[in-house]
C-alpha positions as CSV (number, residue, x, y, z in Angstrom):
1,M,228.8,-243.5,206.5
2,S,231.2,-240.5,206.7
3,A,233.2,-240.4,210.2
4,I,231.5,-237.1,210.7
5,F,228.2,-238.4,211.6
6,D,229.4,-241.9,213.6
7,F,230.3,-240.9,216.8
8,S,232.5,-243.8,217.3
9,S,234.4,-243.3,214.4
10,L,234.4,-239.6,215.2
11,L,236.4,-240.5,218.4
12,T,238.6,-242.7,216.5
13,V,239.6,-240.5,214.0
14,L,240.1,-237.5,216.8
15,L,242.0,-239.9,218.7
16,L,244.3,-240.9,215.8
17,L,244.7,-236.8,215.1
18,I,245.9,-236.5,218.7
19,C,248.3,-239.2,218.8
20,T,249.6,-238.6,215.1
21,C,250.5,-234.6,216.0
22,A,251.9,-235.8,219.1
23,Y,254.4,-238.4,217.6
24,L,255.0,-236.1,214.6
25,R,255.7,-233.1,217.1
26,D,258.1,-235.1,219.2
27,L,260.2,-235.9,216.3
28,R,260.0,-232.3,215.3
29,P,259.3,-230.0,218.0
30,T,258.9,-226.6,215.7
31,M,256.8,-228.4,212.9
32,F,253.8,-226.7,213.9
33,D,255.4,-223.1,214.9
34,G,255.3,-222.4,210.7
35,G,258.9,-221.0,211.3
36,Q,257.7,-217.9,213.4
37,T,260.1,-216.6,216.2
38,L,259.4,-214.8,218.8
39,Q,259.5,-211.1,218.5
40,P,261.1,-208.7,221.2
41,G,258.1,-208.2,223.4
42,E,256.1,-211.3,222.7
43,T,255.9,-213.9,225.1
44,R,254.8,-216.5,222.6
45,L,253.7,-217.4,219.5
46,K,250.4,-216.9,217.6
47,R,249.4,-220.2,216.6
48,T,246.8,-219.9,214.2
49,G,244.8,-221.6,211.1
50,V,245.5,-225.3,210.7
51,L,248.8,-225.7,212.0
52,G,247.2,-224.1,215.4
53,F,244.9,-226.5,215.4
54,F,247.8,-229.2,214.6
55,W,249.7,-227.5,217.4
56,K,247.0,-228.0,219.8
57,M,246.3,-231.2,219.0
58,S,249.5,-232.3,219.8
59,R,250.0,-230.6,223.2
60,I,246.8,-232.4,224.2
61,G,248.6,-235.4,223.2
62,E,251.9,-234.5,225.4
63,R,249.5,-233.3,228.5
64,M,247.0,-236.2,228.6
65,S,249.2,-238.9,227.3
66,P,248.1,-241.6,229.9
67,Y,244.5,-240.5,229.1
68,V,244.7,-240.7,225.6
69,G,246.7,-243.9,225.5
70,A,244.0,-245.4,227.8
71,S,241.1,-244.3,225.3
72,C,243.2,-245.8,222.8
73,V,243.6,-249.2,223.9
74,V,239.5,-248.8,224.9
75,M,239.0,-247.9,221.1
76,A,241.1,-250.8,219.8
77,I,239.2,-253.2,221.9
78,N,235.8,-251.6,221.3
79,L,236.7,-251.8,217.4
80,L,238.4,-255.5,217.5
81,F,235.9,-257.1,219.8
82,L,232.8,-255.3,220.0
83,K,231.5,-254.3,216.1
């Protein structure tokens, strides 16, 4: 069954995506910026497309890291012992 149709698998994929993006952004902070720099008068970069989505996932992983970590532990227990 595809991960899209199974809620547990969808949560697992989302958690892995968040954790992976946060880890990669920790290694290379400008990885998801797409080589953009701030122009005069701009206050922030425009993050669009796939790289923008990955940047948002990494931001969720950074700001909510205790909750993401706890969710990963709960998901691991669920996958190892309850399935």
